[in-house]
NUVOLO-151555 format. One record per residue (C-alpha): residue number from 1; residue in one letter; x, y, z. Coordinates in steps of 0.001 Angstrom, whole numbers, plus 500000, padded with zeros to 6 digits. Example, Ala and Ser with C-alpha at 12.3 -4.5 7.8 and 13.67 -1.06 7.14 Angstrom:
! NUVOLO-151555
<1 'a' <512300 495500 507800>> <2 's' <513670 498940 507140>> 
//
This chain:
! NUVOLO-151555
<1 'm' <964344 106742 941370>> <2 's' <962438 109130 943057>> <3 'r' <959290 111185 941837>> <4 'n' <961346 113962 942579>> <5 's' <963882 113386 939817>> <6 'p' <963937 115599 936936>> <7 'l' <964043 112794 934958>> <8 'y' <961305 110784 936802>> <9 'g' <960236 108150 934790>> <10 'r' <960926 104076 934411>> <11 'k' <964034 102512 933425>> <12 'l' <963308 101267 929813>> <13 'a' <966477 098561 930105>> <14 'd' <968418 100774 927643>> <15 't' <966370 099768 924916>> <16 'l' <967711 100292 921210>> <17 's' <965558 100727 918634>> <18 'v' <966609 100446 914529>> <19 'm' <964210 101152 911893>> <20 'y' <964811 100305 908334>> <21 'q' <964005 102530 905988>> <22 'q' <965565 101500 902633>> <23 't' <962781 100169 900112>> <24 'f' <962288 096931 899040>> <25 'q' <959278 095323 897378>> <26 'l' <956971 093519 899864>> <27 'q' <954681 090661 898851>> <28 'a' <951798 090763 901638>> <29 't' <948415 090788 901831>> <30 't' <947187 091117 905439>> <31 'a' <950686 091015 907382>> <32 'h' <954318 091330 906737>> <33 'p' <955311 087388 905609>> <34 'p' <958320 087757 908259>> <35 'q' <956228 088355 910999>> <36 'q' <954255 085344 910279>> <37 't' <957146 083002 909360>> <38 'p' <960383 084592 910839>> <39 'g' <963790 083263 909707>> <40 't' <966248 081256 912189>> <41 'y' <969181 083102 913701>> <42 'e' <972091 081466 915272>> <43 'r' <973542 084185 917626>> <44 'm' <970484 085919 918831>> <45 't' <967006 085076 919380>> <46 'v' <964244 087173 917157>> <47 't' <960794 087298 918165>> <48 'p' <958150 089035 916056>> <49 'n' <955783 091165 918398>> <50 's' <953313 092308 915948>> <51 'g' <951616 091360 912297>> <52 'a' <952895 094395 910747>> <53 'l' <956436 094905 911510>> <54 'g' <958942 094715 914658>> <55 'a' <960517 092192 916364>> <56 'd' <962102 091528 919932>> <57 'v' <966171 090650 919847>> <58 't' <967627 089097 922753>> <59 'd' <970738 087596 923719>> <60 'v' <972988 089895 921903>> <61 'd' <975293 092596 922952>> <62 'l' <975489 095197 919934>> <63 'r' <978498 096845 921502>> <64 's' <980501 093788 920423>> <65 'l' <979764 092092 917209>> <66 'd' <981203 090191 915168>> <67 'n' <980617 090278 911288>> <68 'i' <978579 087212 911298>> <69 't' <976220 088050 914175>> <70 'f' <976407 091809 912582>> <71 'g' <974899 090284 909615>> <72 'e' <972139 088536 911176>> <73 'v' <971063 091989 912770>> <74 'e' <971183 093330 909439>> <75 'r' <968900 090111 908306>> <76 'a' <966717 090787 911307>> <77 'l' <966230 094812 910380>> <78 't' <965455 093837 906578>> <79 'd' <962726 091085 907775>> <80 'h' <961194 092929 910607>> <81 'l' <962054 096645 909736>> <82 'v' <962191 097794 913385>> <83 'l' <964337 095834 916213>> <84 'f' <963947 096231 919742>> <85 'v' <967036 095069 921720>> <86 'r' <966948 095738 925358>> <87 'd' <969345 095510 928513>> <88 'q' <972017 097675 926128>> <89 'd' <974579 099737 927724>> <90 'f' <975857 101960 925273>> <91 'a' <978429 104899 925918>> <92 'p' <978051 107576 922839>> <93 'd' <981299 106273 921097>> <94 'd' <979666 102492 921176>> <95 'l' <976239 104217 919998>> <96 'k' <978338 105577 917061>> <97 'a' <980494 102918 916160>> <98 'f' <977458 100194 916226>> <99 'g' <975578 103043 913639>> <100 'r' <978872 103336 911338>> <101 'r' <978359 099789 910586>> <102 'f' <975328 100361 908465>> <103 'g' <976796 103379 906606>> <104 'p' <978135 106954 907406>> <105 'l' <976148 108769 910335>> <106 'm' <974667 112137 909632>> <107 'k' <973933 115059 911843>> <108 'w' <970771 116082 912532>> <109 'p' <970291 119922 912554>> <110 'y' <966898 120341 914282>> <111 'a' <968020 119864 917941>> <112 'd' <970942 119914 920304>> <113 'n' <973394 117820 919721>> <114 'l' <975167 115624 922646>> <115 'p' <978486 117709 923484>> <116 'g' <981224 116209 921966>> <117 'h' <979058 114034 919759>> <118 'p' <977820 116116 916987>> <119 'e' <976441 112868 915401>> <120 'i' <973730 112020 918252>> <121 't' <970816 114336 918955>> <122 'e' <969928 113901 922366>> <123 'l' <965999 114592 922996>> <124 'r' <965355 115258 926611>> <125 's' <961394 116062 928027>> <126 'e' <961361 117395 931793>> <127 'p' <957929 116136 933584>> <128 'e' <956757 119768 933685>> <129 'd' <956961 120064 929632>> <130 'k' <953754 120164 927727>> <131 'y' <955092 119167 924598>> <132 'n' <957129 116608 923637>> <133 'f' <959661 116684 920849>> <134 'g' <958570 114800 917791>> <135 'g' <955275 114370 919563>> <136 's' <953345 114310 916115>> <137 'w' <953165 111578 913461>> <138 'h' <956325 111776 911352>> <139 'q' <958977 109518 909766>> <140 'd' <962608 110475 910709>> <141 's' <965074 111321 908135>> <142 'l' <962743 112356 905192>> <143 'n' <964084 116114 904925>> <144 'y' <966990 114749 903723>> <145 'e' <967403 114303 899701>> <146 'r' <969028 111237 900694>> <147 'p' <967828 109961 904068>> <148 'p' <969683 107461 905737>> <149 'k' <969830 103768 905793>> <150 'v' <968585 103204 909463>> <151 't' <967490 105556 912397>> <152 'm' <968301 104508 915676>> <153 'l' <966426 105512 918918>> <154 'y' <968117 104898 922368>> <155 'a' <965854 105444 925162>> <156 'v' <967628 105700 928479>> <157 'e' <964524 106862 930546>> <158 'c' <960864 107072 929639>> <159 'p' <957501 108194 931783>> <160 'p' <955449 106004 933125>> <161 'v' <952813 107155 931066>> <162 'g' <953172 108634 927491>> <163 'g' <956182 108760 925423>> <164 'd' <955246 106242 923136>> <165 't' <957122 105656 919935>> <166 's' <954789 104251 917234>> <167 'y' <956454 102353 913950>> <168 's' <954194 101958 910835>> <169 'n' <954891 099354 907886>> <170 'q' <954674 101570 904843>> <171 'y' <955171 098971 902241>> <172 'l' <952181 097191 904073>> <173 'a' <950246 100406 903656>> <174 'w' <951094 100828 900011>> <175 'd' <950118 096913 899188>> <176 'm' <946689 097509 901018>> <177 'l' <945432 100312 899058>> <178 'p' <943104 099407 896524>> <179 'd' <944628 098911 893039>> <180 'd' <942709 101905 891233>> <181 'l' <944395 104350 894221>> <182 'r' <947897 102754 893782>> <183 'a' <947716 103277 889815>> <184 'q' <946468 106956 890586>> <185 'l' <949605 107188 892774>> <186 'g' <952265 104921 890975>> <187 'd' <954020 107844 889201>> <188 'r' <953705 110446 891890>> <189 'k' <956547 111708 893823>> <190 'a' <956580 113192 897058>> <191 'v' <958853 115944 898498>> <192 'n' <959493 116343 901978>> <193 's' <960684 119841 903712>> 
//
């Protein structure tokens, strides 16, 4: 790809990131336990990539999963909270079919959807853009009364510098708070808009 291309950037090997957003109780002190002692998988390779969350998943094609392999994907997502699955080649219908395996797809009304695919939001920045969409710290879909179980990000091209997507383990953040602060916050509810 030339530097003059409107989408100049390095190919990200078509990475799909899947972020687990369903609440569960985490028994942690300084790191997320599955990161330290990951489970075993028969149908794919799962390699933790930090102490707090995240794993690289290889040796799997997410377009053609049988139920047993999909069960392993779900278990890895529950364990590691974010999965990075490289070298995937999704057409829009493939992406939607994979997403539906986790539950109903939701339309996101705050940006343009991919033509003909209202369940897919295309986020695009050009080299001359000064601000990127979603460039401030946020958590996807908290504006919904019932947020989706997972959010998927399928990156096709990224710039050589910037465009980073960061993740945080909010379960671990909660567990790391001092007991007195957790007691103060324990019965509070947050409302996002």
